[in-house]
N, C-alpha and C positions, 0 to 999 in steps of 0.2 A: 738445466739440470733437472730430471725428473724426480719425484720426489723417492723412487727407490733407489735411485743411485745417489741421492742426499743421505739416506737411511745408512746406504753403505759404506759413504766415506765418513761417517761421524760416529757411526755403533746406535744410530739414533732409531729405535722400532718402530717400524710401520704398524698398525693395529687396525685392522680390517672392523671397519663398523659393526659385522654383524657379530664379532667377538666380546661386543660389548651388551651384557645382557641385563635385564632388570633397569634399565635408564631410569631415575627418578628424579625428577626436579627439585633442587635446591634453592637455587636464587637464581636471580635477573640483575644485571647491571647494561652501563652503558655501552660495555665493549664486549659484552659475552653473555650466555646463559648456561650455570653451571649445574651439572648433573651429577647424581651418585650413580655408580654401574657396578656391576659383577662379571671381571673378566674370565670370559668362558674354560680359557687354560691354564691361567696363571691359579685361578680358583681364590682369587681375591678381591676388595672392596678398592674400587680406583674411583678417584673424579677427573671428571670430563669437561673441558671449557671449550664450548661451541662459539666460534666468532660469528659475529652479525654481520650479517653483509646482504645489501636489497637485491642486486643486482651481482651476476657473475662475474670473478674477480679476473683481471688481466693476467697473463702467464710471469710479467714480470713482477707483479703485485704478491703472485702466492711464491714466487721466488724470495719474495724479503721475507714473508713471514716463516719459510722453512728454514733460510737461512738461521733468523734468529732462533727459533726451536733447536738447530743445532747447537747454539752458543749455551743454551740456556739447559741443555742437556752436559754439558761438558761443566757446570757450576755446581761441582759435588762438595759440600759442607753441611756440618751439622744442623746449622740453623738454616738451610735452603731448603724450601719445597722440593723435592726429587721429580724433576722430569720424566716419566716411564717412557713415553712415546708419543705421536701424532699420529692422529686418524683425520685420512686426506683421500675425500671420495667426492666425485662430483658437485654433489649435495650437501655436501657434509665436511668440515674443516674446523678441528679440534685440536686442542693438547690435554694427554691422559698424565696427571699426576697421583702420588698418595693421594690416600682418602683420611683427612683430620677428623675423627668424631669428636674432639673436643670446641668444633669449630673456632668463630676465630675471638679476638683479645677486645676485639669491640662489644661480642657479648658479653665474654667474662664480665669487663668492668660494669656495662650498664643495664643488665640482667640483676638489678638489686634482689629483688624477690628470690632469684634462684640461687645467688652468689651474696649473700647479706656481709660476709666478711672474705678480705682477699688479705693475707697476711703481709707486712710489708716486705719481709725476708723474699717470698715469692716475686712479688709485685719488681724487687730490684732484679730479681735474676732474670724475668722478662725482659728489662729494659737492656741488661747485661748482655744479654742473647743478640738481642734486635741490632745492639751497635755492634757485636762479634759479625754479625750475618751481612751486614752491609760493608763493616770492612773488609772482609773478604772480596764481596762483590768489587768495590773500588781498588782493590789489588789485582785483580785477575789483568793478565794483556791481553788486548786494552781492557781499562779498565769499565767496567757494567755498571752503568747508573741505573739506578731502580726510577725514580723521576714519578712515583704513584704510591707511595709509602704511606700507610694509615691505618690506624687498626683494625680495619674490615679485611687488610692483608696480609697481615698478621696471624698465620693460625696454630693451634697448640693440638701436639699430638698425645698421645694416650696418659703422660706424667706432666702435661701442661709445659713441656719444652716447645719453644720457639721455631714455627718455620714459615720463610719470609716467600709469600705468595707473589705472583703475577711482574716478576722484576724483567726488565730488558724488553717489555714487549709493545716498544714503540709504534712499529708499524701496525702491528694489532690495533691499540688503538686508532691510529691514523686511520686507517681502511675503514674500521667502524665507526668513526665519527665524522666523516667524509662523508658517509652513504646513510648517514643519519636524517631522518625525516623531521627534526628538531631547528627550530630558526632562530634557537635560542644563542646569541654569539657569546656569553661566559661561559668559562668551565662549568663541568657537573657541580652540581652544590656539594654531593659528598664529598668532590675532590679540595675543592675551593679552600679550605677549612687548615687542610697541609701544605698550601702549596704558598711558596714566596712572593712577595709582592713584585718583585721584578719579572716574574713569568705571569702575570696577568694581563698584557696586551699581546693578545693572539698575534695581531699582525705585525709585531715584531718579533723576528726569531732570534730569540736569545741564545748565547753559546752553552753548550751543553756543560756543566758544570759538579762538581760532587757536593757544593755547597746549597743546593737545591735539595737534596737529600738529609741533610743536616737539619735545613728550618723544618724539614717534615718531623725527624726524630724529636728535634724540642717541643713542639706541639703533641707529639705522641707521649713525651716525659711528664709534661703538664696534668694530662688525659689520665694516664697510669696512676699517678700519685694522687690527682683530685675526685677522680672517679665522676667528674662531671664531662661535660660533653662542650668540647671549647665554641664560642662564641652562640652559646644556646640563646643569648638575647636577640640575636637578629633571628629576624625572619627570613631573609632574603639575601644571598650570593652575595648581589651587588652591595649591599650595607656592609656585608664583611669585606669585601674589597678596599671599598670605600676610607673604612674605620685603620684596616691593618697598613693603606698607604698612607696614611696619617700617624704614623707608628705607632699605633695601639696596638695592644696584645692582650692575651686572656690574663684573669688577676692571678698576684703572685700573692695576695694578703692573707690572713689567717683564716678568712671565708673560706675561702677555696684551696690552698695547701695548708691544712691543718699543723700546729705547733710539734704533734707529735711524732713526723715524718722525720725516721733516723736521716742524719746528716744534712739537715734540711734547707742549710744557707749554702754550701755546697752544693746542692743540686740544684738550690732556684739559682744560683753565679752560672751553672751549666745551663740550664732552659734559657738565659734572657741572652747569653752569646750565644748560644745556638740559634735564635731567632732574631738576631740584629739585622738592623733596616738594612744595613751596609755587607752585602755578601764576603768581600775581604775580612772583617769582625768575625764571623763564623769560625769556630776550630775544625778541624779534620775529627773523620770519628777515629783515627788512631790517638788523639789528643783525649777524646772523649773515655777510651779504653783506658789509658794510661790514670785517667782520674777517676774510673771506674774501679781499677781492680783495689786497691786497699779497703774500698767500702766495701766491696764483695768480702772481703779477708772478716769484718766486723761478722758476716752471720754465720751460724753453726750449718752444717748440711743437714743435721735433724732437726731443725727448726724449718729451714724448707721441705724435708720429707713430711713433715707433720702439717704443714700447710695445704701438700699436693692432694694428703689423706683425706684432709677436713673437704676440700673440694669435693673432692669425689664422692663421699658420703653425701655431703649436700647435693651434688647431682642425683646421686641413686633415689636420695627420701624425695625428692623434686619429682623423679621421674614415676614415682611408684604412687603417687599421695592421692591419685584418684582410680587407678587401677583396682576392678571386682578382684576379688583372690575368687578364683573358679576355675573353669578348664581355660587353658591358654588362648583357642581358637575362640571361645567365646569374649573374651576380655579383649581380643584383637577387635573384634564385630561392636562392640559397644563402644570402644575407642572410635572407630570408623564411622560409627551413626553420630556418635557427638561430633565427629568435623564435618561431616555431613550435614548436620541440622544447622551448624555455624555458618559454612559457606554458603545455604542455601538462605539465610536471613540475611547475611554482611556480603552479599558476592559483589554490589557495585562498587561500596567504600574498600573492600579490602580483597580484591581480585586479584592484586599480585601477590598477596601474603605466599610463602612458600607453607607447606604442610608438613613440612619436615621440623623435627626438633631442632637440627643442626643447619646453621647456616654458611655453607662452604663459600662463601661468597668471595672472590676478588673484588666485587663491585656494589657492594652494598648498597641498594635502593629502597630500601626500608628506613622512614623515618621513627626515632624514638615515639615520637608520640604517638604514630600509627601502632607500634609495638604494644607501647601501654596499653591501648585501647583496644587491642585486640586480647592481648593475656587477660583484660579486665571481663570482656565478652566471653573468653573462652572458659572462664573459671564459674561464671554465671550457667555455663550451657556445662560445663563438668557436673553441676550439683543437679541441673536436668536429667543428666542420662541414669542418673541412679534411681530418680522416682518417676514411676509412670506418670505419662504427660495424657491429660483429659482436653478431648477434642470433640465439639460439640455433643458433649455431655458422654463420651463414648471414651473407654480406659483404654489406650496403648502402649501395651509394654514394651518398653526399646529392648529391654534386652532379649526378650523372646521374638522381637520382629528382626533383630542384628542380624540374624543369619543371612539376609538376604544383603545385605548393604556390604559395596566392595565388590560383589562378583563381577559386574561390568567390566570395571577399571583393571579388577586383576587379570580378565581374562581378555581385556584389548593388550596388556602388557605381555601377558604369554605367547601373545599370536600379533607382535606388533610390526615384524619383517614380513610376515604374508599378508597380513594388512595392507601393506606397505605397496607391496608388489600386485594385489588383487583387485585393489578397492577401483570402480570406475570414476571416469570423470563425471557422469550423471549421479552416480552415487555420493561423490564428494560434496556436488553443489547443492544437492537436497538435503544432505546434514546439515552446511552451513544456514540453510533456508532455514530448517528448522531449529537450529539453536538460536539462531538469531529472532523468529520467530516468537519463543520461548525466554526471552530476554537472559538466555547464559553463554551468548557471546557477544563480547565488549566489540566496539565500532574497532580500535586500536588492533585488538587481536585478529580481529576479520581481515583487516587489511594487510594485516603481517602476512595470514595465511595467503592470500589472492593475489599479492604481488610477487609469492616466489614464481621461478620463473619454469618449472615443469610440475606434472602431476605429482609425482611422488614426493617432488619436496614441500607441496603443500601439504599433502596427506601427511607428514612424517609431522609438520608445524601444527596440524590440526590436533595428531594424538600428542604432542607434549602439550599443546594448550590443556588437551585434558589430562595429562596426569595433574596439573595445576589446581584445575577447576572441580575436580570432583565426581563423584556418579555419577549425578545426574545429568551430565555431561555426556559421560560415556555410555549411558545408555541408551542417549540419540544417537550414539553413531552404530550400536550394535543393532537397534531397531531397524535403522537405515540398512544396513548390511543385509538384514533378512530380508527386507523386504524387497531389494533387488536381487534377491536369490543368487547369493554370492558363495557357491554352493560348495568351493574349495575351504571355505575357513569352517565348515560342521565339524564336530556340534556346536550350536549355539547355546549360550547360558539361559537358564528361564530367568528372566526379568521383568518388571511389569514398569512402565515411566510414567513416573509422577510429573506433573504438571509441575511449577513453579511456585504458582500460586498456593497450592496446598501446603509446600514444604514452608512458605511465608506464614500461612495461617495457624500452624504448629506454635509459632513466636507470638502471634498476634494473642491468640486466646488463651494464653498460659505467662500469668506472670513471674518472674523468677524472681 
């Protein structure tokens, strides 16, 4: 069955790649890369999860993935992330979903500077909606098991209602993991936290069970009520696996779960039964919901609405904290200048950090320690943007210089498909050589580009990397296109290629 036949039989729309305009990187995980995009016909923002694979998939493998997409499209429920369609082309396979601009539950819980307070009423509503969503999946015919439930996969809509993502993608994950270059035999560190101990041994094929999801939900309950990272005292996934196999679980004492948690005793009892060592002792989601319903009746609707409004106000105040109140175009340029300075100085340590404020990730791959470092560095950079920098005795006013920042990136994004079609193999190789020589391209990113099977897929991957790495990276690409007289892409933007060393000197000659 080809993709068009599948789409007709399941009413699953096929979305051509060229319809996904303004593709922007959001996050990268083990099984795929997530982008935001704007559908050129629907005129709405969407999210696109692009499957990672190093070699072309067999027809049977593609059929399995498309069959799963068909099932996912049928899962229509209030707390399930809607699958809008599939983008399937020779060099691009992705699932298109609604875009959630409040990011993930993981961000809400652990970005405490942005969200210092989350009312208990809203936390309980979130937990209740997760249980409702997974219970719906388990009641489908046949039951749809998530088996990768975690706070990164719990997305939040405009009103902070739950949308469960990345459910039922077993084939999707199997394909990406089997083709991964990694030789590590343990499950991914971000997922092992939520994985029950009976699933640790990957050589033993365990029977698919709803008991996996209830264990994950118990860990999520603890995380939501404590606002702590589970097993944060461990630095290695193997340590977590060993401890959990011995029966250890996150602390349920008052240091982790405060005494003012409503219905605290009942919640701890539900958590402990959910993460029981023996899977048969764990309750079903239906039983969880029966216990949740009287608890939810104790919260008034107005208290939940007030909590949502408070979060929105907090988010708005954080979003405008460093905004220069001037012409919007200049303000955007200042923000870009800030990001580019930070990117240049910290590129090696933070090269995988998304530039977007929203992590729409189904596979969050950035540790909280990295996030904390990122935020502290970015705060320092924010104050630097407002003040002129002095370099070798000369004053550089970033506000006046900022108009030139972001031009190359914007031009590449606007001509993305033309570049993919017209860039020659020679020009591509020159771009890669120049980026490597200026230390703008990491080895793993180079390998990811160079191992793609065709010229166009290599160019696409390089442009994806450009979206992540920033303006200086983009300038190199533009310059090489000009040097190779790719006349079909005219007019080119006026840019000046700044060396990586110069950007670093801006930081080295100024103390913040």
